[in-house]
N, C-alpha and C positions, 0 to 999 in steps of 0.2 A: 942159343937165341930162339925163342918160341914165337912164331909169327902166325897166330891164328887169324883166319879171315882173309888171307891173301891167296888168290888163285894164281900160282906161279905160271900156269899155262897161258894166262891172259895178260901177262905183263908186257909193256912195250918192248920193242926190239932194241931200242937205244939203251945201252947199259947205264948211262948216267941217270936217265929218267927212271929206270927200273930201281936203281939204288935209292933215289930220292923217295920213291913210293914205299920201299921197304923200310927205310929209316924213319919216315913219318909214321908208318903203322907201328913200328917198334916204340917210338916216343909216345904215341897215343895209348898204347897198351900199358906202358910204365906209368903214365899219368893216371890212368884209371885205377891201377893198383894202389897208388899213393893216396888217392882221394878217399877211398873207402866208401861205405854205403851212405853215410851222411854227406860226404863230399859230392857224391853223384846226385843226391837228392837236392841239395842246396846250391850246388855249383862251386866255383872257386874264384879267388881273387876278389875284386871289388863288388861283384854281383851278389856275393853271399849276403851282404847287409840288406840290399834291396829285396832279395828273395825272402829273407826272414821277415822283414817288415810287411811285405805283401801277403805272405802266408798268415801272419798275425791278423791283418785286416780281414782277410777272407774267413778265418776261423771265427773271429768275433762277430762278423756280420751273419754268418750262418747260425751261430749260437743265439744271437739276438732275435733273428727272424724265427728260429725254431721255438724259443721261449715265448715270444709274442703269440705265435699261433697256438702253442700249447695252453697258455693262459686264456686266450680268447675263446677257445673251444672247450675249455674244461668246465666242470660243474662248479658253480660259485661256492658251494659249501665245502668243497674238498681242498681248496687252496688257502686255508686260513694262515698257514705258516710261511707261505711263499711271499716274496717281495713283489710289488706291483710292476707293471710293464714300464712305467715311466721311471721308477727307481732303478730298474735293471738297465735300461738304456742310459740313465744318468751315470751308471758305473762304467759301462763299456765305451761310451762316446768319447770321453777324454783320451782313452787309449788309442782309439781309432784315429782321432785327429792328431795325436802325437806321432803315430806311425806315418800318416799322410804328410805331416810336416817334415818328417825325416826324409821321405821319398822325394817330395817336391821342393824342399827347402833349398835355399841358395848355399852352395858350398864355397868355402874360401880356399884359394890355392896360394901357396907361397911362391910367388914369382919374383921375390926380391933377391 
């Protein structure tokens, strides 16, 4: 059993409390190994869905603001093939509202 991060010199004197601390540390280390890199980034359980929806909203807002600023400050003759700002926001706005609806929408629970 590998217990990294435990200072055995600073454990409580009570053997039951010390054992609980050691057991909890061991469980947390095993859980971290099971999650992997993506699991550590997005979380686990029910929070994964919300974290992914929130990350989607964040990325789309940053992309939309960045595109708007880039088009606004670009030379008018160089952006002939680019779509307009309104068209771009028309594409990403439904995705943002869909993700917001998922986050704040009413969830049904089967209590029957």
